[in-house]
N, C-alpha and C positions, 0 to 999 in steps of 0.2 A: 826646666832645663838650664844648665849652666854651660856657658861657652868660654873656651880659652883658645885664642889664636896666638901662636908663637912664630914670629918672624915670617908671616904669610905673605907671599908674593904671587900675583897672577899675571901672566904674560900672554899676549896674543900676537904671534909673529914678532914684529919689531916694537910693538906697543906694550908698555907696562901699565896695567890697570890698577894693581895694588903693589905697594913696595914695602916689604919688611914690616907688616902690620903686627903690632903687639897689643892685644886687647883681651879684656875679661869682661863678661856680662853675667851678672848674677841671676838667680832663679826667679826673682820678682822685680827686676829693674825695668824702668821705663826710660828708653833712650831715644833721642832724636839724632839723626845723621844729617848734617848740613854741609853745603859747599856748592860751588858752581858746577855746571854741566861738565861731565868728564872727570870729576874729582875722584870717582871710584865708589860712590855710594851704592849704586845698583850691584856692582860686582861684589862688594862686601856682603850685601844682603844675600846674594846668590851663593856665596861661600857658606854663610850661616845656614842657608836652606839646603845645603848639600847638592845644589844644582851646578856648582862650579868647583872643580878640584883645584887646590893650590898648585902652582908650578913648583913652589918650594915652601918650606915651613910646614907647620902642622896645625890641625884643628882638633880640639878635644871637646867632647860633650859629656857632661857629668863625670869628668875626670878620666874618660876613656877615649882612645883614638877614634875619631869619627869615621866609621865605615859606612858609605852611602847605600845601605840596604833599603829595600822597599818599606820595611817596618819602621826604620828610623825616619825616613823621609815623611812617612804618614803622620809623624808627630809634629811636623812643622806646618803651621798655618801661614800660608803666603798669600797676601793680597796684592795682585799684580796691578801695575799702573793702568793697563788697559782692561782690567777686571777679569778677562778671560772667561766670560760667561757664554753660554750657548743661547743665542738670541731667540730662537724659535721654540725654546722650552720654557716652562713655567718657573717661577721662583722656587716652588717646591722641588722640582726636578733638578734645578741647578744646585740647590743646597744639598740634596741627596748625593750629588756627585762628590761631595767632600769626603765620603767614606770609601771612595774607589781604591785608595791605597791599602785598605784593610780587607778588601773583598776580592774574590775571583772575578774575572770578566763577566761570567754568567750571573754571578750574584749581584754585581754592580748594575747590570742591565735590568735585572728583575726589580731591584730597589727603585731605580729611576722610573721605570714604566709601569710597575705594579707594586707600589709601596704598600706596606702593611699599615694598619691603623696606628700602631705604635710609632712607626717611622714618621707618619704624617703628623701625629701629635707632637713629636719631638721637634720637627721642623717648624711647626706653628709656634711652639714656645720660643724657639730661637728668633724667628721673625718678630715675635712680640718683644723680645728683649732688645732688638735693634729698631723698634718703632714702626714696623710695616707688616703687622700680622694680617692686615686685610688684603695683602697682595699675594697670598699663598698660591693661588691658581692663575695668577696673571702672567702672561708672557713677558720675559724681561725686556724684549725690544719695545714694549709699550710703556715701560717705566721711565721715570725721570732719571737723570744722571745720579742724583743723590740716592734715590731708591735702589738703583742698580748697585751702587757702592755698598749699600747695606745688605743686599743679597750676597755679595761677595764676602762680606764680613761674616754673615751667618754661615756661609759655606765653609769658611775657615774654622769657625767654632764647631761645626758639625764633626770635624775630624777629631775632636777632643784633643787639641794640640797641646804640646808642652811649651810652645812659644808662638807669638803672633808677630809676623814680619809684614811690613807694608811699604811698597815702593811708590813714593809720591802719591799718596791717596787723595790729596786735595788739589792736584794740579789743574783739574778741569771743573772746579766748582767755585762759587763766589765766596768771599771771605767769611760771611756768616755761616754758610753751610760747611765751609772748611773747618772752622772752629768746632762745630757740632760733631763732625766726623772724628776729629782728634780727641775730643772729650769722651766720645763713645768708646774709642779704642782704649783709652787710658782706664776708663771705668771697667771695661770688660777684663782688662789685664788684672786690675785689683780684685775683681769679683772671682776670677778663675785662678788667681795667684800664679800667673805666668808672666814671663818677661815680654815686653812689647818694644820692638825696634822699628822705627819709622824714618824713612828718608824724606827730607823736606827742602824746598828752596826758601820758604818763608821763615827767615831767622827770627822775626819778632814773635811768631807763634811758638816756635821751638823754645825760645827763652822764657816765654810766659807760662807754658803748660808743662814742660818737661824738667824734672829735677837734674837730669844729666844730659849734656849735649856734647856730641863728638863732631868736631869740625874737620873737614877733609879738603885736601887740595893736591892735585897731581898724584893721586894714588896713595897719599900719606896722611896719617892722622897728625894734625898740627895743633889741635885743641881737644882736651878731654876733661870735663869737669862740670861744676855748677855754671849755669848760663851766664855769659858775659856778652851782652849785645854789641858793645863797642868793639871788643876784640874779634868777635865772630864776623862782624861786618867787613873786617879787613880781608876776609877770605875772598871776597868778590872784587877786590881792587886789582887792577891790571898791573 
């Protein structure tokens, strides 16, 4: 998927979350969004995910105006900061929910509670690709934070997405685990040849791992290009 934002603004009552954002993201780009809390990173991700409509300006996907249909939304793999997993269901069942956007309600329920052998094998392969194949039938509320994150990543991949978006995916893990998660997302993006857009607070990891970094402040893009740790550090200055 290729994204083009043209002078996109998002306003909530008297607050402006995004202001005249002009941005293009190519079909296989890996991009980090950095900036302080309230900079607009999550809102930008929500616009890309078709979960938030611009107040003004336009979003195009693959050269066409982005109409937020169920089919188009199902092509967006979104990894939420809180992961949005169902705690009393297994890793298998949570991953199977990734296909809900492509199925009827009845079909989705059937897949989750009576999965076919083919569906189970596919989920097992995805969990293997993220390093937790042995957790297939384990309830996600019994998993570690890092394991739960990998279930959320596998669920996004089960959608067969055209893009992977992740909102602060390493905010609740230690530095070593955080690096592993980011490296995994980047490797999956390369493997599936899809863009990966990740919001981060940790500028040093963004600069080290991502070829393109977008710096945001007060709803605006103030830096966009190859990583520059010194310039990006200034985003957090009062």
